N, CA, C and O atoms as a DFTB+ gen file, in Angstrom:
524 C
 N C O
     1  1     116.532      85.705     100.834
     2  2     115.488      86.529     100.665
     3  2     114.811      85.187      99.762
     4  3     115.379      84.224      99.248
     5  1     113.616      85.503      99.803
     6  2     112.731      84.424      98.988
     7  2     112.914      85.189      97.111
     8  3     113.504      86.250      96.903
     9  1     112.532      84.690      96.459
    10  2     112.207      85.531      95.171
    11  2     110.769      86.488      95.086
    12  3     110.693      87.583      94.530
    13  1     110.166      86.095      95.469
    14  2     109.056      86.064      95.092
    15  2     108.382      87.832      96.463
    16  3     107.495      88.678      96.348
    17  1     109.698      87.469      97.793
    18  2     109.704      88.983      98.705
    19  2     110.320      89.601      97.431
    20  3     109.259      89.881      96.873
    21  1     111.179      89.972      96.659
    22  2     111.857      91.408      96.260
    23  2     110.222      92.412      95.381
    24  3     110.217      93.637      95.254
    25  1     109.211      91.619      94.983
    26  2     108.226      91.822      94.929
    27  2     107.780      92.935      95.731
    28  3     107.833      94.139      95.480
    29  1     107.258      92.225      96.903
    30  2     107.346      93.507      97.995
    31  2     107.825      94.777      98.332
    32  3     107.264      95.633      99.017
    33  1     109.287      94.828      97.597
    34  2     110.267      95.679      98.532
    35  2     109.843      96.926      97.186
    36  3     109.239      96.859      96.115
    37  1     110.404      97.794      97.807
    38  2     110.334      99.300      96.950
    39  2     111.467      99.310      96.112
    40  3     112.539      98.779      96.403
    41  1     111.263      99.813      95.251
    42  2     112.404      99.909      94.563
    43  2     113.771     100.152      94.929
    44  3     113.713     101.187      95.592
    45  1     114.948      99.787      94.872
    46  2     116.144     100.055      95.368
    47  2     116.729     101.418      94.789
    48  3     117.349     102.112      95.595
    49  1     116.583     101.943      93.299
    50  2     116.805     102.572      92.920
    51  2     115.724     103.922      93.544
    52  3     116.369     104.910      93.893
    53  1     114.362     104.025      93.686
    54  2     114.385     105.520      94.080
    55  2     114.645     105.154      96.092
    56  3     114.453     105.956      97.006
    57  1     114.933     104.266      96.155
    58  2     115.297     104.311      98.093
    59  2     116.829     104.925      97.776
    60  3     117.138     105.804      98.580
    61  1     118.022     104.581      96.581
    62  2     119.141     104.874      96.029
    63  2     118.832     106.768      96.265
    64  3     119.360     107.505      97.097
    65  1     118.136     107.004      95.543
    66  2     117.808     108.897      94.951
    67  2     116.978     109.493      96.010
    68  3     116.447     110.585      95.809
    69  1     116.851     108.984      96.912
    70  2     116.085     109.458      98.318
    71  2     117.195     109.367      99.187
    72  3     117.569     110.292      99.908
    73  1     117.605     108.496      99.133
    74  2     119.121     109.114      99.982
    75  2     119.746     109.815      99.876
    76  3     120.059     110.529     100.829
    77  1     120.160     109.942      98.875
    78  2     121.498     111.079      98.378
    79  2     120.598     112.185      98.490
    80  3     121.318     113.042      99.002
    81  1     119.545     112.663      98.339
    82  2     118.768     114.056      98.262
    83  2     118.768     114.862      99.365
    84  3     118.526     116.061      99.509
    85  1     119.267     113.486     100.553
    86  2     119.486     114.204     102.144
    87  2     121.085     114.216     102.525
    88  3     121.365     114.806     103.568
    89  1     122.065     113.674     101.847
    90  2     123.499     113.060     102.214
    91  2     123.723     114.113     101.361
    92  3     122.946     114.324     100.430
    93  1     124.833     114.906     101.591
    94  2     125.989     115.292     101.215
    95  2     126.560     115.053      99.574
    96  3     127.153     114.041      99.197
    97  1     126.235     116.204      98.750
    98  2     126.830     115.334      97.435
    99  2     128.008     114.542      97.065
   100  3     128.283     114.293      95.891
   101  1     128.738     114.126      98.115
   102  2     129.946     113.788      97.568
   103  2     130.154     112.294      98.447
   104  3     130.812     111.271      98.255
   105  1     129.016     112.880      99.731
   106  2     128.757     111.030     100.559
   107  2     128.419     109.635      99.467
   108  3     127.835     109.595      98.385
   109  1     128.874     108.888     100.048
   110  2     129.067     107.680      99.037
   111  2     128.013     106.273     100.135
   112  3     128.350     106.015     101.290
   113  1     127.069     105.729      99.594
   114  2     125.610     104.678     100.003
   115  2     126.474     103.616      99.692
   116  3     127.013     103.722      98.590
   117  1     126.884     102.171     100.655
   118  2     126.667     101.468     100.778
   119  2     125.548     100.387     100.102
   120  3     124.520     100.259     100.767
   121  1     125.625      99.708      99.027
   122  2     124.691      98.624      98.969
   123  2     124.171      98.142     100.099
   124  3     123.013      97.764      99.923
   125  1     124.525      98.017     101.090
   126  2     123.625      97.190     101.981
   127  2     123.157      98.427     102.776
   128  3     122.037      98.185     103.226
   129  1     123.470      99.331     103.030
   130  2     122.763     100.728     103.182
   131  2     121.825     100.620     102.721
   132  3     120.889     100.646     103.519
   133  1     121.479     100.454     101.354
   134  2     120.232     100.423     100.398
   135  2     119.526      99.683     100.474
   136  3     118.355      99.991     100.252
   137  1     119.858      98.345     100.819
   138  2     118.746      97.121     101.145
   139  2     118.440      97.417     102.777
   140  3     117.298      97.199     103.179
   141  1     119.155      97.764     103.434
   142  2     118.621      98.074     104.612
   143  2     117.384      99.028     104.440
   144  3     116.236      98.616     104.603
   145  1     117.744     100.605     104.029
   146  2     116.411     100.934     104.831
   147  2     115.280     100.522     103.332
   148  3     114.146     100.211     103.695
   149  1     115.472     100.505     101.994
   150  2     114.628      99.955     101.355
   151  2     113.626      98.475     102.048
   152  3     112.447      98.333     101.726
   153  1     114.156      97.747     102.754
   154  2     113.291      96.588     103.591
   155  2     112.435      97.237     104.878
   156  3     111.421      96.703     105.327
   157  1     112.985      98.415     105.370
   158  2     112.807      98.975     106.244
   159  2     111.452      99.766     105.870
   160  3     110.460      99.701     106.596
   161  1     111.495     100.609     104.539
   162  2     110.889     100.940     103.696
   163  2     109.684     100.422     103.348
   164  3     108.555     100.911     103.295
   165  1     110.249      99.042     103.056
   166  2     109.192      97.807     102.443
   167  2     108.068      98.141     103.801
   168  3     106.956      98.664     103.875
   169  1     108.962      97.573     104.718
   170  2     107.689      97.131     105.906
   171  2     106.982      97.694     106.903
   172  3     106.285      97.138     107.752
   173  1     107.313      99.355     106.666
   174  2     106.323     100.459     106.715
   175  2     105.386     100.104     106.682
   176  3     104.545      99.601     107.427
   177  1     105.639     100.654     104.797
   178  2     104.559     100.815     104.059
   179  2     103.266      99.683     104.088
   180  3     102.083      99.905     103.830
   181  1     104.010      98.199     104.556
   182  2     102.996      97.275     104.559
   183  2     102.353      97.357     105.957
   184  3     101.179      97.194     106.291
   185  1     103.335      97.625     106.605
   186  2     102.763      98.013     108.249
   187  2     101.154      98.814     107.858
   188  3     100.019      98.412     107.601
   189  1     101.739      99.966     107.973
   190  2     100.312     101.123     107.843
   191  2      99.230     100.450     106.378
   192  3      98.077     100.877     106.323
   193  1      99.613      99.633     105.506
   194  2      98.585      99.769     104.450
   195  2      98.029      98.302     104.819
   196  3      97.058      97.870     104.197
   197  1      98.710      97.451     105.944
   198  2      97.608      96.407     106.604
   199  2      96.395      96.934     107.411
   200  3      95.245      96.499     107.364
   201  1      96.973      98.168     108.314
   202  2      95.986      98.819     109.234
   203  2      94.983      99.201     108.558
   204  3      93.845      98.801     108.804
   205  1      95.323     100.190     107.428
   206  2      94.032     100.651     106.552
   207  2      93.326      99.701     105.958
   208  3      92.127      99.900     105.766
   209  1      93.905      98.546     105.574
   210  2      93.293      97.699     104.841
   211  2      92.281      97.402     105.604
   212  3      91.122      97.631     105.255
   213  1      92.654      96.759     106.936
   214  2      92.029      95.860     108.172
   215  2      90.500      97.011     108.404
   216  3      89.363      96.589     108.614
   217  1      90.872      98.408     108.299
   218  2      89.640      98.810     108.779
   219  2      88.800      99.458     107.593
   220  3      88.004     100.360     107.853
   221  1      88.983      98.980     106.230
   222  2      88.291      98.713     105.176
   223  2      87.332      97.578     105.307
   224  3      86.102      97.545     105.298
   225  1      88.297      96.611     105.436
   226  2      87.550      95.290     105.353
   227  2      86.289      95.347     106.258
   228  3      85.174      95.007     105.863
   229  1      86.525      95.745     107.337
   230  2      85.542      96.064     108.430
   231  2      84.149      96.766     108.245
   232  3      83.060      96.238     108.473
   233  1      84.443      98.500     107.632
   234  2      83.792      98.373     106.738
   235  2      83.072      97.963     105.735
   236  3      82.108      98.530     105.221
   237  1      83.641      96.787     105.414
   238  2      82.760      96.347     103.746
   239  2      83.686      97.382     102.857
   240  3      83.001      98.397     102.985
   241  1      84.096      97.526     102.556
   242  2      85.097      98.320     101.349
   243  2      85.975      97.635     100.743
   244  3      86.444      96.752     101.460
   245  1      86.537      97.696      99.351
   246  2      87.455      97.082      99.029
   247  2      88.617      97.816      98.584
   248  3      89.702      97.332      98.262
   249  1      88.167      99.443      98.605
   250  2      89.604     100.378      97.989
   251  2      89.647     101.311      98.970
   252  3      88.784     102.119      99.314
   253  1      91.323     101.013      99.604
   254  2      91.701     101.285     100.297
   255  2      91.939     103.307     100.011
   256  3      92.661     103.531      99.039
   257  1      91.498     104.393     100.626
   258  2      91.929     105.863      99.891
   259  2      92.958     106.472     100.778
   260  3      92.829     106.133     101.955
   261  1      93.818     107.178     100.558
   262  2      94.258     108.235     101.337
   263  2      93.719     108.389     102.777
   264  3      94.377     108.243     103.807
   265  1      92.609     108.661     102.691
   266  2      91.707     109.066     103.907
   267  2      92.272     108.186     105.228
   268  3      92.635     108.628     106.319
   269  1      92.211     106.442     104.643
   270  2      92.384     105.498     105.224
   271  2      94.042     105.125     105.652
   272  3      94.472     104.458     106.593
   273  1      94.605     105.692     104.785
   274  2      96.181     105.713     105.946
   275  2      96.690     106.936     106.916
   276  3      97.647     107.191     107.647
   277  1      95.433     107.550     106.464
   278  2      96.000     109.133     107.046
   279  2      95.609     108.421     108.620
   280  3      96.219     108.502     109.687
   281  1      94.357     107.715     108.267
   282  2      93.645     107.149     109.389
   283  2      94.561     106.605     110.404
   284  3      94.840     107.018     111.530
   285  1      95.069     105.304     109.558
   286  2      96.581     103.910     109.536
   287  2      97.361     104.733     110.346
   288  3      97.552     104.164     111.421
   289  1      97.995     106.035     110.284
   290  2      99.338     105.937     110.479
   291  2      98.721     106.943     111.946
   292  3      99.676     107.349     112.608
   293  1      98.382     107.050     112.086
   294  2      97.437     108.166     112.969
   295  2      96.685     106.975     114.431
   296  3      96.486     107.342     115.589
   297  1      96.534     106.198     114.115
   298  2      96.230     104.641     115.166
   299  2      97.173     104.236     115.608
   300  3      97.499     103.954     116.761
   301  1      97.851     104.172     114.311
   302  2      99.692     103.298     115.354
   303  2     100.603     103.679     115.750
   304  3     101.642     103.053     115.961
   305  1     100.251     105.445     116.033
   306  2     100.932     106.673     116.946
   307  2     101.423     107.204     115.546
   308  3     100.560     108.071     115.411
   309  1     102.078     107.290     114.575
   310  2     102.522     108.531     114.283
   311  2     102.129     108.992     113.360
   312  3     102.214     109.003     112.132
   313  1     101.302     109.701     114.803
   314  2     100.450     111.185     114.759
   315  2     101.342     112.130     113.569
   316  3     100.956     112.196     112.402
   317  1     102.119     112.574     113.882
   318  2     102.990     113.571     112.985
   319  2     103.173     113.602     111.296
   320  3     103.245     114.590     110.566
   321  1     103.227     112.072     110.919
   322  2     103.667     111.398     109.957
   323  2     101.672     111.862     108.976
   324  3     101.633     112.331     107.839
   325  1     100.468     111.578     109.754
   326  2      99.113     111.677     109.802
   327  2      98.863     112.995     109.322
   328  3      98.258     113.268     108.286
   329  1      99.460     113.952     110.292
   330  2      98.818     115.137     110.166
   331  2      99.663     115.742     108.887
   332  3      99.174     116.700     108.288
   333  1     101.240     115.057     108.357
   334  2     101.531     115.507     107.249
   335  2     100.731     114.837     106.195
   336  3     100.695     115.413     105.108
   337  1     100.203     113.930     106.300
   338  2      99.718     113.624     104.886
   339  2      97.946     114.420     104.894
   340  3      97.123     114.718     104.028
   341  1      98.023     114.505     106.321
   342  2      96.240     114.573     105.873
   343  2      96.728     116.348     104.559
   344  3      96.472     116.530     103.369
   345  1      97.303     117.047     105.363
   346  2      97.928     118.489     104.646
   347  2      97.955     118.290     103.219
   348  3      97.288     118.865     102.358
   349  1      99.023     117.184     103.070
   350  2      99.157     116.820     101.399
   351  2      98.074     116.649     100.839
   352  3      97.736     117.235      99.810
   353  1      97.383     115.802     101.469
   354  2      96.176     115.449     101.014
   355  2      94.538     115.792     100.719
   356  3      93.640     115.176     100.146
   357  1      94.621     117.029     101.375
   358  2      93.716     118.334     101.155
   359  2      94.870     118.671      99.906
   360  3      94.281     118.533      98.834
   361  1      95.942     118.964      99.741
   362  2      95.948     120.486      99.452
   363  2      96.282     119.114      97.554
   364  3      95.677     119.602      96.599
   365  1      96.852     118.118      97.272
   366  2      96.601     117.333      96.279
   367  2      95.049     117.391      95.924
   368  3      94.784     117.770      94.784
   369  1      93.863     117.019      96.874
   370  2      92.322     116.878      96.097
   371  2      91.779     118.636      96.081
   372  3      90.681     118.869      95.573
   373  1      92.697     119.930      96.718
   374  2      92.511     120.995      95.723
   375  2      92.995     121.307      94.338
   376  3      92.262     121.661      93.415
   377  1      94.065     121.175      94.287
   378  2      94.611     120.652      93.208
   379  2      93.918     120.043      91.943
   380  3      93.884     120.511      90.805
   381  1      93.443     119.031      92.361
   382  2      93.089     118.347      91.337
   383  2      91.440     118.994      90.739
   384  3      91.036     119.268      89.609
   385  1      90.867     119.051      91.956
   386  2      89.745     120.037      91.342
   387  2      89.361     121.311      90.646
   388  3      88.322     121.564      90.037
   389  1      90.715     122.270      90.925
   390  2      91.595     123.415      90.628
   391  2      91.272     123.175      88.587
   392  3      90.733     123.747      87.640
   393  1      92.272     121.585      89.018
   394  2      92.498     121.451      87.449
   395  2      91.533     120.675      86.786
   396  3      91.747     120.122      85.708
   397  1      90.549     120.625      87.363
   398  2      89.339     119.422      86.785
   399  2      88.141     120.502      85.948
   400  3      87.447     120.346      84.944
   401  1      88.340     121.783      87.058
   402  2      87.823     122.945      86.951
   403  2      88.127     123.601      85.418
   404  3      87.317     123.992      84.577
   405  1      88.947     123.585      85.397
   406  2      90.357     124.485      84.421
   407  2      90.261     123.656      83.045
   408  3      90.743     124.246      82.078
   409  1      89.650     122.227      82.773
   410  2      89.686     121.667      81.527
   411  2      88.415     121.251      81.302
   412  3      88.036     120.713      80.262
   413  1      87.594     121.543      82.474
   414  2      85.925     122.073      82.221
   415  2      85.701     123.232      81.344
   416  3      84.854     123.339      80.456
   417  1      86.720     124.214      81.781
   418  2      86.573     125.668      81.123
   419  2      87.175     125.770      80.299
   420  3      87.248     126.915      79.852
   421  1      87.741     124.990      79.793
   422  2      88.433     125.090      77.922
   423  2      87.397     124.608      77.398
   424  3      86.894     125.295      76.509
   425  1      86.615     123.078      77.805
   426  2      85.830     122.524      77.193
   427  2      84.746     122.818      76.647
   428  3      84.189     122.489      75.600
   429  1      84.349     123.955      78.093
   430  2      82.575     124.302      77.494
   431  2      83.029     126.140      77.288
   432  3      83.127     126.992      78.171
   433  1      83.142     126.217      76.459
   434  2      83.362     127.923      76.387
   435  2      82.177     128.212      75.668
   436  3      81.441     129.162      75.935
   437  1      81.972     127.317      74.669
   438  2      80.715     127.462      73.900
   439  2      79.450     127.470      75.124
   440  3      78.732     128.470      75.127
   441  1      79.232     126.624      75.926
   442  2      78.283     126.701      76.815
   443  2      78.242     127.316      78.309
   444  3      77.573     126.808      79.209
   445  1      79.002     128.417      78.456
   446  2      79.487     128.888      79.416
   447  2      78.054     130.356      80.301
   448  3      77.839     130.723      81.456
   449  1      77.672     130.586      79.425
   450  2      76.334     131.318      79.925
   451  2      75.233     130.562      80.371
   452  3      74.182     131.080      80.750
   453  1      75.415     129.522      80.340
   454  2      74.460     128.371      80.646
   455  2      74.518     127.855      82.116
   456  3      73.704     127.897      83.039
   457  1      76.294     127.150      81.944
   458  2      77.179     127.274      83.180
   459  2      76.781     128.223      83.997
   460  3      76.206     127.973      85.056
   461  1      77.094     129.613      83.512
   462  2      77.577     130.709      84.510
   463  2      75.519     130.356      85.679
   464  3      75.363     129.906      86.814
   465  1      74.784     130.689      84.964
   466  2      73.661     130.862      85.265
   467  2      72.868     129.282      86.094
   468  3      71.936     129.100      86.877
   469  1      73.600     128.637      85.571
   470  2      73.143     127.451      86.184
   471  2      73.966     127.070      88.181
   472  3      73.436     126.655      89.211
   473  1      75.044     127.388      87.928
   474  2      76.281     127.828      89.205
   475  2      75.539     128.698      90.236
   476  3      75.572     128.602      91.463
   477  1      74.897     129.524      89.506
   478  2      74.493     130.750      90.832
   479  2      73.129     130.319      91.475
   480  3      72.639     130.979      92.392
   481  1      72.564     129.258      91.000
   482  2      71.694     128.832      91.893
   483  2      71.823     127.462      91.983
   484  3      70.911     126.688      91.690
   485  1      73.285     127.013      92.508
   486  2      73.921     125.091      92.762
   487  2      74.954     126.159      94.063
   488  3      75.662     127.120      93.762
   489  1      74.717     125.571      95.563
   490  2      75.746     126.151      96.311
   491  2      76.580     124.451      96.234
   492  3      76.041     123.345      96.277
   493  1      77.885     124.767      96.125
   494  2      79.427     123.825      96.464
   495  2      79.965     124.050      97.406
   496  3      80.619     125.065      97.647
   497  1      79.707     122.783      98.363
   498  2      80.537     122.911      99.753
   499  2      81.506     121.968      99.689
   500  3      81.297     120.855      99.205
   501  1      83.102     122.492     100.368
   502  2      83.931     121.642     100.020
   503  2      84.248     121.934     101.409
   504  3      84.282     123.048     101.932
   505  1      84.537     120.501     102.089
   506  2      85.145     120.504     103.661
   507  2      86.771     119.568     103.349
   508  3      87.100     118.997     102.310
   509  1      87.634     119.699     104.791
   510  2      89.118     118.997     104.474
   511  2      88.085     117.772     105.003
   512  3      86.874     117.629     105.170
   513  1      89.214     117.045     105.149
   514  2      89.459     115.150     104.935
   515  2      89.513     115.323     106.338
   516  3      90.547     115.796     106.809
   517  1      88.171     114.891     107.408
   518  2      88.123     114.274     108.844
   519  2      89.154     113.936     109.737
   520  3      89.717     112.914     109.344
   521  1      89.622     114.370     110.760
   522  2      90.839     114.415     111.476
   523  2      90.727     112.910     112.172
   524  3      91.620     112.507     112.918
């Protein structure tokens, strides 16, 4: 294995931790097993990310986002993963919106009356990610 190839791999400690979560507490995991899963997981991530990156390049975009990863999973035939990721992505975005609103609310206590009258005049539209 090339020295630079280690830079592209998922950290082995993370791989071992994830593997231990699913196995019985008394199970042992060999170094070879961890390295094999590390290489497979890293290759899978590169494969999916590469597909998403190609899509972004064709669309003249430089940033790969969560929707691009979900699209890549689906286009590569990993529909079950794509659906699960879309659900997670939607929940994450919803959580971030709520957190931003809470932070905004605590910072804007003095201007609550102004904000309330403005928000009554504005319509906020949120849609789930396109499938």
